[in-house]
Backbone bond lengths (Angstrom), bond angles and torsions (degrees), N, CA, C in turn:
res aa  C-N    CA-C-N  psi(-1)  N-CA   C-N-CA  omega(-1)  CA-C   N-CA-C  phi
1 M - - - 1.465 - - 1.519 108.88 -
2 E 1.310 116.02 139.05 1.464 121.62 -177.35 1.529 110.81 -115.01
3 L 1.313 115.57 139.44 1.461 122.36 169.23 1.524 105.88 -99.97
4 L 1.320 116.97 104.81 1.455 121.61 -169.44 1.518 112.41 -75.21
5 N 1.329 115.27 141.42 1.466 119.58 178.26 1.524 110.32 -78.43
6 E 1.310 116.19 176.58 1.469 121.21 -173.48 1.521 112.55 -61.71
7 D 1.332 116.84 -36.80 1.464 119.47 -179.62 1.521 111.09 -63.08
8 W 1.336 117.28 -44.27 1.456 120.39 179.52 1.529 111.18 -70.87
9 Q 1.314 116.27 -33.31 1.464 119.22 175.51 1.524 110.57 -60.81
10 N 1.336 116.44 -46.26 1.460 120.37 179.13 1.527 111.57 -64.04
11 E 1.331 116.18 -35.37 1.461 120.95 177.56 1.527 110.70 -61.68
12 L 1.320 116.74 -41.98 1.459 120.87 -179.63 1.523 112.15 -73.87
13 I 1.318 116.69 -39.41 1.469 119.93 179.31 1.530 110.99 -60.39
14 A 1.329 116.35 -29.98 1.464 120.95 -179.92 1.527 112.55 -77.50
15 Q 1.344 117.44 -7.45 1.459 121.65 179.66 1.532 109.90 -109.82
16 P 1.331 117.85 155.22 1.472 120.47 -178.03 1.515 112.44 -70.50
17 E 1.326 115.31 162.55 1.456 121.29 175.87 1.527 111.06 -81.31
18 S 1.329 115.10 161.50 1.457 121.90 171.36 1.523 110.54 -94.43
19 G 1.305 116.43 -19.56 1.455 124.62 179.57 1.515 107.36 -174.82
20 M 1.312 117.14 178.80 1.456 121.08 -174.54 1.534 111.19 -64.84
21 G 1.340 115.86 104.14 1.458 120.85 174.60 1.512 116.00 94.27
22 Y 1.331 118.46 5.70 1.462 118.34 -178.95 1.525 111.67 -149.80
23 Q 1.342 114.65 160.57 1.458 122.67 177.72 1.525 109.06 -135.74
24 N 1.327 116.80 122.38 1.462 120.81 172.41 1.524 107.83 -79.94
25 V 1.325 116.55 128.73 1.457 120.26 -169.97 1.524 112.40 -131.92
26 A 1.331 114.46 151.47 1.461 122.59 165.96 1.522 106.57 -101.95
27 V 1.322 115.86 129.26 1.459 121.92 -174.71 1.524 109.11 -114.00
28 K 1.305 116.83 116.32 1.458 120.80 175.70 1.519 108.90 -95.25
29 L 1.320 116.47 124.94 1.458 122.10 -177.80 1.533 110.81 -97.56
30 R 1.301 115.50 161.83 1.462 120.80 -177.54 1.527 112.39 -64.88
31 N 1.317 117.72 -23.86 1.468 120.63 178.34 1.530 112.88 -82.09
32 G 1.344 116.67 4.08 1.448 121.40 178.04 1.516 114.37 94.07
33 E 1.326 116.90 -9.25 1.457 121.17 -179.36 1.528 110.70 -75.55
34 T 1.329 116.60 146.48 1.465 122.25 171.96 1.514 108.66 -113.81
35 R 1.322 116.23 126.52 1.460 121.82 177.31 1.527 108.40 -121.35
36 Y 1.326 115.62 161.98 1.460 120.74 -179.07 1.525 109.16 -121.47
37 G 1.316 115.18 149.04 1.451 119.34 -179.90 1.510 111.56 -168.77
38 T 1.314 115.20 -168.29 1.456 122.13 -179.72 1.513 108.92 -131.54
39 A 1.326 115.66 130.64 1.465 121.39 177.68 1.524 108.98 -100.41
40 F 1.331 115.47 137.57 1.462 122.04 -178.69 1.524 109.30 -118.61
41 N 1.345 114.45 127.56 1.463 121.54 179.95 1.523 111.70 54.64
42 A 1.328 117.37 27.77 1.470 123.57 -179.51 1.528 112.04 54.44
43 E 1.320 116.94 24.35 1.465 120.60 -174.33 1.527 112.85 -128.68
44 F 1.329 116.86 -40.42 1.456 121.59 -177.46 1.519 109.68 -111.75
45 L 1.327 116.68 130.41 1.457 122.00 178.09 1.517 109.01 -114.46
46 L 1.331 115.78 115.38 1.459 122.66 179.02 1.520 107.85 -106.67
47 Y 1.330 116.98 119.49 1.459 120.46 179.21 1.529 110.10 -71.97
48 S 1.327 116.33 153.90 1.462 121.23 -170.44 1.519 113.05 -61.60
49 E 1.320 117.47 -26.71 1.471 119.62 -178.49 1.531 112.44 -88.41
50 E 1.331 117.18 -2.13 1.457 120.41 -177.52 1.531 111.14 -93.05
51 P 1.331 118.16 147.51 1.472 120.88 -179.13 1.523 111.72 -73.04
52 S 1.327 115.48 142.61 1.465 119.84 -176.63 1.528 112.64 -69.20
53 H 1.335 117.70 -18.24 1.473 118.24 -178.67 1.527 112.21 -66.14
54 L 1.343 117.78 -13.28 1.463 120.10 174.37 1.524 111.18 -60.43
55 L 1.331 116.62 -32.17 1.464 120.36 178.24 1.527 111.20 -64.98
56 E 1.329 116.55 -36.81 1.463 120.27 177.86 1.517 110.48 -67.50
57 S 1.324 116.42 -39.07 1.460 120.31 -179.92 1.515 111.91 -63.07
58 I 1.334 115.59 -43.31 1.462 119.28 -175.49 1.524 111.84 -71.56
59 S 1.342 117.33 -18.44 1.462 120.47 -179.75 1.525 112.51 -83.39
60 E 1.326 116.87 -12.24 1.459 120.38 -179.41 1.529 110.47 -76.48
61 P 1.340 117.61 142.02 1.466 121.36 -178.57 1.529 111.54 -54.38
62 G 1.314 115.16 127.84 1.457 120.60 176.22 1.517 114.49 83.26
63 Q 1.346 118.14 -15.24 1.452 119.86 -176.04 1.523 112.38 -69.20
64 R 1.338 117.25 -35.59 1.461 119.31 -178.93 1.524 110.67 -61.56
65 S 1.341 116.17 -47.23 1.470 119.94 179.22 1.525 110.92 -62.02
66 L 1.326 116.08 -40.79 1.461 120.44 -179.34 1.527 111.01 -65.27
67 M 1.336 117.14 -41.96 1.451 120.52 179.42 1.524 111.50 -66.62
68 L 1.336 116.23 -34.52 1.466 119.73 176.38 1.526 110.54 -66.78
69 E 1.329 116.73 -41.76 1.461 120.77 178.81 1.525 111.49 -62.00
70 R 1.318 116.10 -35.16 1.462 120.96 -178.48 1.533 112.61 -87.46
71 N 1.340 116.25 4.37 1.463 121.26 -177.47 1.527 112.23 59.83
72 E 1.335 116.19 33.18 1.459 121.52 177.91 1.531 111.98 -91.78
73 L 1.321 115.89 -4.08 1.458 121.25 177.19 1.521 108.88 -124.24
74 G 1.341 116.18 130.62 1.447 119.44 173.69 1.521 110.75 -77.74
75 S 1.313 115.94 161.12 1.467 121.02 -178.68 1.517 112.62 -101.87
76 G 1.336 116.76 -2.25 1.457 119.84 -178.36 1.509 113.68 81.84
77 E 1.339 117.73 5.79 1.463 120.56 -175.64 1.525 112.92 -67.80
78 E 1.346 117.33 -25.40 1.458 120.55 -178.53 1.524 112.55 -88.80
79 I 1.331 117.07 0.17 1.464 120.67 -179.17 1.524 110.07 -81.68
80 L 1.330 115.54 132.52 1.458 121.18 177.03 1.523 111.13 -98.98
81 S 1.336 116.63 -36.17 1.467 119.61 177.84 1.518 109.92 -157.26
82 L 1.336 115.08 154.49 1.462 123.45 176.00 1.524 107.34 -127.51
83 K 1.317 117.08 122.59 1.457 120.76 179.53 1.514 109.43 -125.54
84 V 1.325 116.20 124.07 1.460 120.68 177.69 1.519 109.02 -74.31
85 L 1.334 115.93 131.67 1.465 121.43 -179.66 1.525 109.20 -78.32
86 Q 1.314 116.23 126.28 1.462 121.23 -173.71 1.514 113.67 -93.78
87 S 1.321 117.40 -25.67 1.458 120.74 -174.42 1.508 111.07 -105.66
88 E 1.342 116.43 142.44 1.458 120.24 175.04 1.528 110.68 -60.01
89 A 1.329 116.20 -28.99 1.458 119.66 -179.73 1.524 111.45 -67.17
90 D 1.335 116.39 -21.22 1.454 120.66 179.71 1.517 112.53 -83.60
91 V 1.337 117.22 -11.99 1.452 121.21 -174.59 1.521 109.85 -94.59
92 S 1.325 115.78 134.87 1.460 121.04 -177.61 1.523 111.67 -55.75
93 T 1.345 116.20 142.62 1.459 120.65 175.75 1.525 111.17 -66.93
94 R 1.312 116.32 -9.34 1.460 119.67 175.56 1.517 110.89 -62.43
95 V 1.329 117.38 -30.11 1.454 120.01 -174.49 1.528 113.31 -109.84
96 R 1.314 117.42 -17.40 1.463 119.85 -178.80 1.518 110.44 -112.37
97 E 1.316 116.12 129.11 1.455 120.19 177.34 1.513 110.79 -114.16
98 S 1.323 117.28 32.64 1.461 120.97 -173.33 1.524 112.42 -63.51
99 S 1.339 118.01 -25.44 1.447 119.49 -178.94 1.525 112.43 -65.16
100 S 1.337 115.30 -26.36 1.464 118.96 179.02 1.518 111.54 -107.00
101 S 1.322 115.43 14.81 1.459 120.16 -176.97 1.522 111.57 -68.25
102 T 1.321 115.44 141.65 1.460 120.52 174.08 1.525 111.00 -102.31
103 Q 1.338 117.51 5.48 1.454 120.60 179.51 1.531 109.63 -71.55
104 S 1.319 116.11 139.33 1.459 120.75 -178.35 1.518 111.72 -87.43
105 S 1.317 118.15 -13.21 1.454 121.76 -178.94 1.518 109.25 -117.26
106 S 1.315 115.59 159.15 1.457 120.49 -179.62 1.522 110.08 -92.71
107 G 1.323 114.72 172.81 1.453 120.12 177.57 1.513 112.10 -69.23
108 A 1.325 116.05 164.63 1.465 120.88 -177.14 1.524 112.35 -63.50
109 S 1.338 117.52 -30.00 1.463 119.77 -177.96 1.525 111.92 -62.48
110 E 1.326 117.28 -23.92 1.471 121.64 -178.60 1.523 112.45 -96.77
111 A 1.315 117.54 -1.57 1.467 121.23 -175.68 1.534 111.08 -85.84
112 P 1.329 117.12 157.41 1.468 120.06 175.87 1.528 110.93 -74.15
113 E 1.300 115.36 155.72 1.467 119.95 175.43 1.522 110.10 -71.80
114 E 1.320 115.05 148.52 1.461 121.06 174.00 1.521 108.34 -140.67
115 G 1.314 115.57 155.72 1.450 120.59 173.59 1.516 109.26 -97.35
116 L 1.316 118.09 135.35 1.463 121.61 -179.65 1.526 109.15 -60.39
117 Q 1.324 116.24 123.01 1.467 121.44 -172.39 1.524 113.53 -90.92
118 K 1.326 116.89 -24.18 1.460 120.32 -179.80 1.519 108.58 -148.86
119 K 1.306 116.26 165.35 1.459 119.89 -179.42 1.523 109.76 -60.68
120 E 1.301 115.09 130.68 1.460 121.21 -177.84 1.526 107.89 -150.32
121 R 1.309 115.36 145.92 1.465 120.82 -178.63 1.533 109.13 -109.64
122 F 1.326 114.94 145.51 1.451 121.27 -177.60 1.527 110.20 -128.34
123 K 1.330 115.67 161.05 1.461 121.76 -179.96 1.529 109.79 -127.83
124 R 1.307 115.41 146.64 1.468 121.56 175.38 1.520 108.32 -127.90
125 F 1.322 116.01 125.00 1.461 121.97 178.87 1.520 108.98 -100.20
126 S 1.322 115.72 131.21 1.465 120.09 -175.62 1.522 110.88 -138.30
127 A 1.321 115.56 146.01 1.460 120.61 173.79 1.523 111.46 -76.30
128 Y 1.343 116.47 -11.12 1.465 120.98 -172.37 1.534 111.08 -124.84
129 A 1.322 115.27 128.55 1.463 120.03 178.36 1.527 111.00 -68.22
130 N 1.338 116.35 -27.64 1.469 120.69 179.11 1.526 110.16 -96.08
131 D 1.324 116.31 47.51 1.465 122.04 -176.09 1.529 110.05 -52.73
132 R 1.327 116.14 120.73 1.459 121.06 -173.20 1.519 113.75 -81.18
133 R 1.327 116.95 -3.58 1.462 119.11 173.44 1.526 111.30 -82.26
134 V 1.319 116.58 -11.60 1.472 121.82 174.77 1.523 107.82 -90.27
135 T 1.321 116.43 125.59 1.465 120.58 -176.49 1.525 111.56 -76.16
136 P 1.338 117.24 162.94 1.468 120.08 176.37 1.528 113.53 -59.21
137 T 1.346 116.76 -23.17 1.465 121.03 178.63 1.526 112.17 -95.72
138 L 1.355 115.86 13.07 1.467 122.55 175.05 1.526 113.01 66.89
139 G 1.321 115.12 45.04 1.455 122.40 167.27 1.519 108.22 -118.75
140 L 1.323 116.90 -170.86 1.460 121.96 174.88 1.516 109.77 -115.46
141 V 1.326 117.30 142.96 1.456 120.42 174.61 1.534 108.53 -77.16
142 P 1.335 117.79 156.71 1.471 120.69 -179.13 1.527 112.58 -57.93
143 G 1.344 114.62 145.94 1.452 120.31 176.37 1.512 114.43 78.44
144 T 1.340 117.40 25.11 1.464 121.97 -178.83 1.523 110.77 -95.54
145 Y 1.326 115.22 138.39 1.468 121.92 179.83 1.532 111.64 -90.80
146 A 1.325 115.07 150.05 1.466 122.77 173.20 1.528 106.83 -154.25
147 T 1.326 116.40 -166.93 1.457 121.76 173.63 1.521 108.40 -140.09
148 T 1.312 117.18 171.23 1.458 120.08 178.68 1.528 110.02 -78.12
149 E 1.322 116.06 155.47 1.455 119.85 176.99 1.523 110.44 -61.51
150 E 1.328 116.88 -36.26 1.461 120.64 -179.75 1.528 110.89 -64.39
151 D 1.326 117.21 -45.54 1.460 119.68 -179.74 1.529 111.06 -67.68
152 A 1.321 116.68 -33.76 1.464 120.72 -179.34 1.524 112.60 -63.18
153 K 1.342 117.33 -18.88 1.468 120.19 177.93 1.530 111.89 -64.48
154 Q 1.323 116.39 -18.60 1.468 120.91 178.86 1.527 111.94 -80.41
155 V 1.318 116.38 -8.80 1.467 121.61 -174.69 1.524 109.66 -103.88
156 K 1.309 117.00 115.63 1.462 121.97 -179.97 1.526 112.75 -104.46
157 T 1.330 116.65 -23.27 1.467 121.17 -178.20 1.525 109.58 -136.28
158 G 1.324 115.27 165.53 1.453 119.91 176.12 1.513 112.48 -64.05
159 S 1.322 117.51 -31.86 1.466 121.41 176.51 1.523 111.10 -69.56
160 D 1.339 117.05 -34.15 1.468 120.77 173.62 1.532 110.13 -58.30
161 A 1.327 116.46 -42.70 1.461 121.07 -179.07 1.525 111.08 -63.44
162 V 1.330 117.11 -40.81 1.459 120.87 178.17 1.522 110.36 -58.80
163 R 1.333 116.95 -43.45 1.463 120.66 -179.28 1.523 111.86 -71.65
164 R 1.325 116.71 -47.74 1.467 120.34 -171.91 1.526 112.03 -68.46
165 Y 1.324 117.66 -32.69 1.466 120.42 -178.52 1.526 112.15 -107.03
166 A 1.348 116.46 12.57 1.472 123.50 173.94 1.520 111.39 50.55
167 L 1.329 115.51 59.08 1.463 121.05 -177.19 1.527 111.12 -91.74
168 P 1.328 118.01 142.04 1.461 121.30 -179.67 1.519 114.01 -81.45
169 N 1.316 117.71 -13.19 1.463 121.48 -178.36 1.526 109.55 -82.41
170 P 1.351 118.70 120.70 1.465 120.28 -179.81 1.527 113.70 -72.32
171 I 1.330 117.02 -13.02 1.464 120.57 178.70 1.536 108.60 -73.49
172 P 1.322 119.14 128.30 1.471 120.39 -179.14 1.529 112.28 -55.38
173 A 1.319 115.89 135.05 1.464 121.58 178.67 1.527 108.52 -84.98
174 A 1.326 115.84 73.39 1.463 122.77 -170.09 1.524 113.96 -96.04
175 N 1.343 117.32 4.37 1.465 121.66 176.35 1.523 108.19 -102.88
176 V 1.317 116.53 121.12 1.467 121.05 -172.81 1.526 110.17 -114.88
177 F 1.318 114.94 117.55 1.462 121.80 176.22 1.528 109.22 -100.11
178 T 1.321 116.60 144.01 1.463 122.62 178.11 1.523 108.70 -109.17
179 I 1.333 116.35 133.49 1.464 121.70 -178.45 1.519 108.99 -119.31
180 D 1.336 116.38 126.77 1.474 123.11 177.49 1.529 108.67 -119.13
181 P 1.330 117.78 80.73 1.465 120.54 -175.84 1.528 112.25 -79.56
182 P 1.319 117.70 157.88 1.471 120.51 177.19 1.524 111.73 -77.21
183 I 1.322 115.05 163.86 1.455 121.51 174.34 1.534 109.17 -56.36
184 K 1.322 116.64 146.31 1.471 126.11 178.96 1.520 113.77 78.96
185 T 1.339 118.01 1.84 1.465 119.75 174.07 1.525 109.18 -57.11
186 K 1.325 117.36 133.84 1.460 122.23 -178.42 1.529 110.79 -77.94
187 L 1.355 115.30 124.63 1.461 121.72 -178.08 1.528 110.59 -131.34
188 K 1.334 115.04 159.37 1.460 122.57 167.16 1.526 106.01 -131.07
189 R 1.335 116.95 131.54 1.463 120.82 -175.84 1.526 110.32 -119.24
190 G 1.325 115.45 144.99 1.458 120.27 177.27 1.514 110.27 -163.17
191 V 1.322 115.52 -165.10 1.456 122.52 -179.83 1.522 108.78 -120.53
192 A 1.328 116.77 130.75 1.458 121.21 178.71 1.521 109.82 -63.33
193 Q 1.325 116.27 120.47 1.457 121.87 -177.90 1.537 110.77 -84.08
194 P 1.332 117.69 154.51 1.468 119.77 177.81 1.525 111.33 -55.37
195 A 1.309 116.30 134.36 1.467 121.19 -179.21 1.520 109.38 -164.70
196 Y 1.329 116.04 156.66 1.465 122.03 174.10 1.532 112.68 55.13
197 G 1.334 116.22 28.38 1.460 119.74 -178.39 1.515 113.95 76.82
198 Q 1.335 117.25 9.75 1.462 122.36 179.99 1.529 109.69 -108.78
199 P 1.340 118.10 148.00 1.474 120.34 -174.30 1.519 115.19 -74.87
200 G 1.346 118.98 -26.34 1.459 119.79 -175.51 1.523 111.04 67.17
201 G 1.321 115.95 -151.36 1.461 121.49 179.35 1.506 114.62 101.70
202 G 1.338 118.03 -11.95 1.457 120.66 179.03 1.520 111.95 -82.72
203 V 1.312 116.01 158.66 1.466 121.30 176.46 1.529 108.83 -72.52
204 E 1.318 116.47 132.76 1.455 120.31 174.15 1.520 109.73 -121.69
205 V 1.311 115.46 143.30 1.461 122.61 -175.96 1.524 108.30 -130.70
206 I 1.313 116.54 133.84 1.460 121.39 174.31 1.521 108.93 -106.07
207 F 1.325 116.71 127.68 1.464 121.97 171.46 1.529 107.02 -86.13
208 V 1.322 115.18 97.60 1.460 121.43 -169.70 1.522 111.72 -56.94
209 N 1.314 116.58 -47.66 1.470 121.34 -179.62 1.526 112.13 -107.47
210 G 1.321 116.30 16.38 1.455 120.02 -176.16 1.517 111.19 78.29
211 S 1.326 116.00 -160.56 1.464 120.98 175.64 1.520 108.60 -139.24
212 P 1.337 117.46 153.96 1.467 120.66 -174.74 1.533 113.12 -67.58
213 A 1.316 114.39 171.98 1.466 121.31 176.70 1.523 110.44 -59.12
214 Q 1.327 115.05 149.22 1.467 123.37 175.75 1.535 113.14 65.48
215 T 1.334 117.06 27.13 1.463 119.96 175.75 1.521 112.12 -107.97
216 V 1.314 117.78 -4.58 1.470 121.68 -177.72 1.530 109.60 -117.85
217 T 1.330 116.09 131.60 1.459 121.79 173.67 1.525 109.28 -125.46
218 G 1.317 114.85 160.17 1.467 120.46 179.06 1.515 111.27 113.38
219 P 1.332 116.07 -170.91 1.449 125.02 13.07 1.522 114.35 -90.96
220 A 1.331 115.33 144.56 1.459 120.82 165.20 1.524 107.55 -86.41
221 Q 1.316 116.42 156.90 1.463 120.95 -177.75 1.529 109.97 -107.62
222 I 1.345 115.12 135.74 1.454 120.92 171.08 1.522 108.07 -119.23
223 P 1.319 118.94 162.41 1.475 120.08 179.93 1.535 110.92 -59.20
224 P 1.323 116.66 149.37 1.468 119.07 179.60 1.515 112.81 -67.16
């Protein structure tokens, strides 16, 4: 597992998400090796062969410093490039169960772009209060996932969000951001497909070009 430095964080923030709060990535190392993994909040990189409970450990007070002292966290120094995987075909079948999906609709990444036709409010569930997809001016960076306010009514806890939006992060997505984009904002809408052992089924929305400043508020807290 890698704790990414600021340069790699900025590199990931400039690329779209694979789903709400995460990016599936191909990692090219300086030794010529290519590895695959998932980046969370553009800060933590978990390789595909590593257990997800490492994310829970690093979120505990003092654990990050302790893991760094024990050399249990990489610094990202051996990384040559990080590329977010854009196609479902590029993502390991270990994490996607779309072949056995009973969902009648596809994910938002496969949907056509649309312009927002009327005022509508959206919600974003995150495991991190300092969600890095929210800009310093309270907008969203391009390629950020969210859900509709209507669909978010089905989510009562952060663990509900993990299940409904098929998130790979075991940490409850208990931080809720509200997005009020202007008319004509470019969106892609779909249904979260089963993945990572989660059922999915919730509405997912991609803000293709992000959203302008002062359109994001929060986070509000819900139970884990």
